[in-house]
C-alpha atoms as one frame of an Amber mdcrd trajectory, in Angstrom:
protein
 202.818  32.536  72.081 200.735  30.041  73.619 198.546  27.533  71.016 197.001
  25.253  73.184 193.385  24.754  73.814 192.440  27.490  76.161 189.402  26.499
  78.997 186.235  28.558  77.780 184.022  29.899  80.523 181.011  27.374  80.681
 178.188  30.238  81.018 180.291  32.377  78.063 180.253  29.445  75.744 176.803
  28.060  76.516 175.467  31.185  75.509 177.159  31.124  72.323 175.575  27.955
  72.102 172.001  28.452  72.456 172.033  31.961  70.749 173.566  30.084  67.350
 176.337  32.605  67.778 179.965  32.371  65.950 182.966  34.409  65.759 184.109
  35.284  62.179 187.722  36.613  61.563 188.750  37.319  58.213 192.206  37.580
  57.652 195.007  38.577  54.842 198.782  38.137  55.858 198.229  39.383  59.576
 200.864  36.562  60.758 202.087  39.016  63.399 198.612  39.056  65.370 196.268
  36.440  64.241 197.341  33.856  66.523 197.010  35.832  69.590 193.431  36.636
  68.194 192.314  33.453  67.880 193.669  32.663  71.110 191.959  35.240  72.947
 188.114  34.795  70.865 188.936  30.590  71.963 188.274  31.894  75.372 185.209
  33.136  75.113 183.955  30.142  71.983 185.003  27.613  69.940 182.230  28.234
  67.411 184.665  30.424  65.336 185.327  30.359  61.561 188.399  31.865  59.984
 188.932  33.065  56.857 192.272  33.510  54.811 191.936  35.171  51.831 194.410
  34.359  50.273 197.803  35.101  52.788 201.056  34.553  51.527 203.144  35.529
  54.831 202.844  32.632  57.586 199.345  33.042  58.392 198.658  29.718  57.040
 201.042  27.765  59.143 199.694  29.511  62.126 195.971  28.380  61.085 197.383
  25.046  61.514 197.725  24.897  65.039 194.143  25.668  65.689 192.178  22.490
  64.455 189.473  23.463  66.615 188.361  26.480  64.289 186.550  25.955  61.123
 188.996  27.443  58.321 187.988  28.176  54.859 190.855  29.202  52.169 191.617
  30.292  49.101 194.152  32.172  46.941 194.470  34.159  45.147 193.617  37.200
  47.997 190.004  38.859  46.663 189.474  41.576  49.782 187.656  41.915  52.786
 184.375  42.020  51.201 184.639  38.907  49.364 186.069  37.088  53.045 182.870
  38.784  54.682 180.980  36.846  51.982 182.624  34.101  52.399 182.202  33.580
  56.102 178.651  34.428  55.752 177.838  32.083  53.764 179.554  29.394  55.804
 178.511  30.672  58.912 174.886  29.678  57.418 175.943  26.654  56.179 176.608
  25.609  59.272 173.382  26.504  61.201 174.122  29.529  62.659 171.604  32.462
  63.286 174.484  35.399  64.153 177.961  36.193  63.306 180.294  38.249  65.160
 183.434  39.610  62.673 186.367  40.954  64.475 189.776  42.400  62.689 192.664
  40.038  62.988 195.304  42.684  63.635 194.814  42.965  67.130 192.908  46.025
  67.157 189.876  44.307  68.579 189.706  42.896  71.932 188.099  39.407  72.720
 186.692  40.627  76.290 184.073  42.552  74.282 182.509  39.411  72.780 179.802
  39.336  76.041 178.774  42.784  75.288 177.350  41.710  71.776 175.633  39.060
  73.886 174.068  40.895  76.293 172.394  43.479  74.057 171.177  40.529  71.435
 169.919  38.829  74.695 167.769  42.211  76.098 167.493  44.209  72.926 166.478
  41.019  70.660 168.039  40.208  66.595 169.602  43.578  65.309 172.524  44.555
  63.555 174.917  45.577  66.743 177.529  47.925  65.914 181.225  48.004  68.203
 181.400  51.683  68.832 184.838  52.942  69.002 185.597  56.146  71.418 187.909
  57.590  68.315 188.490  61.102  70.927 189.983  58.825  73.257 191.955  56.167
  71.828 195.761  57.016  71.235 197.349  56.909  67.658 194.189  56.848  65.453
 195.066  57.652  61.929 193.653  60.363  60.047 192.216  58.927  57.639 190.309
  56.745  60.274 189.010  60.144  61.934 188.235  61.173  58.427 186.414  58.181
  57.085 184.441  57.528  60.698 182.693  60.926  60.295 181.865  60.558  56.156
 180.640  57.281  56.803 178.542  58.275  59.632 177.404  61.273  57.642 176.414
  59.618  54.614 174.472  56.192  56.579 172.472  59.010  58.452 171.337  60.138
  54.771 170.709  56.917  53.376 168.775  55.479  56.642 167.642  57.933  58.650
 169.589  56.223  61.363 172.205  57.933  63.406 175.106  55.480  64.300 177.648
  56.255  66.121 180.651  53.932  64.457 179.994  52.633  61.315 183.154  52.120
  60.239 183.720  49.199  63.246 184.949  45.990  61.738 183.596  44.487  65.489
 179.827  44.274  64.853 177.109  41.121  65.235 175.482  40.357  62.142 171.654
  38.499  62.004 172.266  36.026  58.981 168.952  35.382  57.818 168.381  38.546
  56.108 171.670  38.394  54.630 170.998  35.178  53.374 168.372  36.646  51.304
 170.503  39.102  50.113 172.677  39.529  46.666 175.662  41.319  47.882 177.194
  42.619  45.047 180.198  44.587  46.180 183.792  42.207  46.860 185.906  45.281
  48.976 186.040  47.477  51.845 182.982  48.714  50.749 180.653  45.886  51.655
 181.079  46.760  55.007 178.901  49.904  53.828 176.545  47.963  51.403 175.760
  45.610  54.007 174.915  47.827  56.997 172.485  49.804  54.843 170.950  47.237
  53.037 170.135  45.420  56.475 168.724  48.984  57.641 166.609  49.129  54.650
 165.159  45.688  55.126 163.864  47.053  58.878 166.765  45.465  60.725 167.016
  47.229  63.969 170.502  48.988  63.951 171.722  49.068  67.766 175.618  49.767
  69.429 177.677  48.434  72.437 180.939  50.803  73.451 184.222  48.917  72.609
 187.531  49.210  73.025 190.214  50.075  70.271 193.810  50.053  69.997 196.057
  51.533  67.276 199.344  50.548  67.663 202.536  53.256  66.718 202.509  54.257
  63.084 205.409  52.404  62.679 204.071  49.167  63.544 200.788  49.478  62.019
 199.879  46.980  59.306 197.187  47.626  57.302 195.758  46.688  53.980 193.237
  49.558  53.109 194.726  51.525  49.946 193.426  55.159  50.774 192.683  56.199
  46.968 191.393  52.858  45.558 188.971  52.304  48.532 187.896  55.597  48.970
 186.653  56.098  45.592 185.418  52.524  45.423 183.166  53.683  48.954 182.175
  57.022  46.803 181.048  55.675  44.014 178.851  53.019  46.330 177.617  56.308
  48.551 176.528  57.785  45.275 174.615  54.457  44.119 173.114  54.226  47.605
 171.704  57.853  47.470 170.069  57.606  44.481 168.268  54.430  45.599 167.493
  55.765  49.156 165.775  59.262  47.450 164.172  57.829  44.258 163.066  54.121
  46.043 163.679  53.427  49.560 162.030  56.771  51.127 158.912  57.034  48.746
 158.499  52.937  49.470 158.954  53.406  53.229 156.438  56.594  52.796 153.751
  55.076  51.056 154.273  51.630  53.212 152.854  53.693  56.322 149.931  54.858
  54.238 148.773  51.787  52.971 148.471  50.570  56.301 144.889  50.081  58.065
 145.854  52.840  60.294 146.949  55.394  57.345 144.316  57.925  58.182 146.015
  57.800  62.408 149.596  57.989  60.990 148.106  61.103  58.819 146.791  62.708
  62.067 149.818  61.563  63.818 152.000  63.574  61.208 149.936  66.797  61.302
 149.444  66.990  65.023 153.058  66.035  66.086 153.194  68.529  68.690 156.844
  68.221  68.390 156.717  70.879  65.325 155.092  74.118  64.688 152.505  74.665
  62.753 154.865  77.452  60.493 157.140  73.909  59.913 154.285  71.756  58.642
 152.674  74.414  56.514 156.092  75.235  55.311 156.738  71.056  54.227 153.440
  71.186  52.431 154.366  74.223  50.577 157.691  73.098  49.561 156.344  69.466
  48.553 154.128  70.775  46.602 156.149  73.400  44.737 159.137  70.359  44.466
 156.197  68.071  42.916 155.374  70.617  40.248 158.968  72.314  39.134 159.808
  71.127  35.757 162.577  68.453  36.978 160.642  65.399  36.716 162.311  62.549
  37.922 164.202  64.516  39.843 162.258  65.984  42.087 162.302  63.832  45.166
 166.237  63.409  44.599 166.616  66.915  44.613 163.798  67.900  47.454 164.617
  65.506  49.899 167.870  66.746  50.901 166.687  70.326  50.826 164.188  69.376
  53.014 166.547  68.180  55.258 168.633  70.807  55.433 165.755  72.693  56.165
 164.330  71.075  59.227 161.055  70.394  57.255 158.868  67.400  58.050 160.118
  64.952  55.433 157.165  62.760  55.251 154.725  65.849  54.578 157.136  66.729
  52.010 156.588  63.501  50.244 152.972  63.520  50.365 152.805  67.329  48.602
 155.282  66.298  46.388 153.070  63.464  45.053 150.718  66.575  43.820 152.605
  65.183  40.247 151.092  61.495  40.854 150.716  60.067  36.952 146.780  61.092
  36.594 147.811  64.357  37.399 150.126  64.976  35.296 148.206  65.837  32.247
 146.140  68.384  34.229 149.652  69.976  35.726 151.076  70.264  31.742 147.678
  72.067  31.287 147.474  74.475  33.711 151.475  74.685  33.065 150.704  76.207
  29.730 147.916  78.483  30.825 149.745  79.791  33.396 152.785  80.554  31.024
 150.819  82.308  28.742 150.896  86.077  30.011 154.667  85.239  30.139 155.190
  84.864  26.531 152.946  88.137  25.049 152.737  87.664  21.295 154.689  84.253
  20.968 151.799  82.437  23.253 150.089  79.661  22.293 146.545  78.104  23.497
 146.640  74.762  24.450 143.635  72.305  23.826 143.274  69.866  26.945 142.244
  66.730  24.651 143.695  67.561  21.911 147.082  69.270  21.626 148.470  67.762
  24.835 150.989  65.656  23.551 154.819  65.546  24.066 155.650  66.661  20.408
 153.614  69.856  21.094 155.110  70.129  24.207 158.251  70.028  23.000 157.705
  72.852  20.216 156.351  75.438  22.834 158.938  74.252  25.854 159.252  77.618
  26.648 155.966  78.461  27.823 155.536  75.334  29.675 158.789  76.469  31.896
 157.493  79.695  32.679 154.043  78.423  33.432 155.189  75.573  35.519 157.058
  77.141  37.855 154.548  80.007  38.098 152.162  76.927  39.002 154.548  75.358
  41.427 154.844  78.548  43.676 150.970  79.000  43.555 150.513  75.665  44.303
 152.967  76.258  47.294 151.251  79.252  48.518 147.897  77.382  48.316 149.337
  74.167  50.222 150.844  76.406  53.452 147.547  78.224  53.442 145.298  75.303
  53.874 147.725  73.311  55.910 148.388  76.447  58.129 144.383  77.065  58.774
 143.467  73.128  58.512 145.818  73.251  61.664 145.459  76.654  63.243 141.689
  76.737  63.200 140.661  73.619  65.455 143.635  74.828  67.620 142.000  78.455
  68.172 138.710  76.692  69.002 139.999  74.405  71.864 141.073  77.404  73.062
 137.833  79.288  73.096 135.835  76.113  74.394 138.924  75.899  77.704 138.226
  79.562  78.194
């Protein structure tokens, strides 16, 4: 295999330079393919960073054939996540604004590099994912097909973004937002952490179709450990989902309503022609119910997935769920005790709004509170439903009368 410095097409090379884009290749014991991958990439740009993640085969000797690349090596092997973190740090130190990562096992093709540049030039700064067509590719491993669907699903839950391929290693990363992050994971799961956190930071996520090659099973080399790595990924997704529902979604919702045009935003949500009046009323009713039902601290964590499953308007759901904001909590607890009184019969207790509304008192009479809070949640849901339905239905009827 040739190791001479290839001739780089002037226009492609110039575009990499103007856009401050480098190609980053993490590698670990890929002596059989790394030379071919680097040679192919150098046909497009000399702005190449290779991270040798503690290889113990012939990889170090092969890399010595390419003095024109930027090489970062260390021992022992630390995992792909650490290799990427090391590469990001080096790319930022060298002044690059973007890094295209490509796998060193020969799965990806350097001929697709211009696609990322095209998307960057036309669409602007973004996280650009190389989307593989798993349905038409040959020799796709079963775990890759499963992991592909699994990862896409949880990315949608955590970010609200449809991405056709969240497991691809062929990506263009914007480095400035990564520079401001403190990344935590070290293995394969870092590829999930970084794209979710970029989406949370408001970075657009787009994709370009790429070609992919999977060698026959007997020729395939992989360092992915199904049990250990799927377990680590599952733990990470659990943490990300918790953060999503407890912080990110409420944060994004309130950001929209703290802008100067919050009235217009609320009007847009309520008058959205893509949703029926009943759907909007159901969203508000379910939000009021979940805001009062006695699972304090978990209302949004439980309610948002259910609202998604029921195809409700999640923004309206969150708006109504905030009926239980701190200033309203004492009133909600007081009304819950009042509504729980009929359920308790002779065991019912009276509660003074000013003197007896303490955690100790509530703890001693918890059963009445639980019955009453569920009752209050149902009543509030009915009131919110009727109010929303009438608020939206009456003006529409008046418009029809005026039009007639």
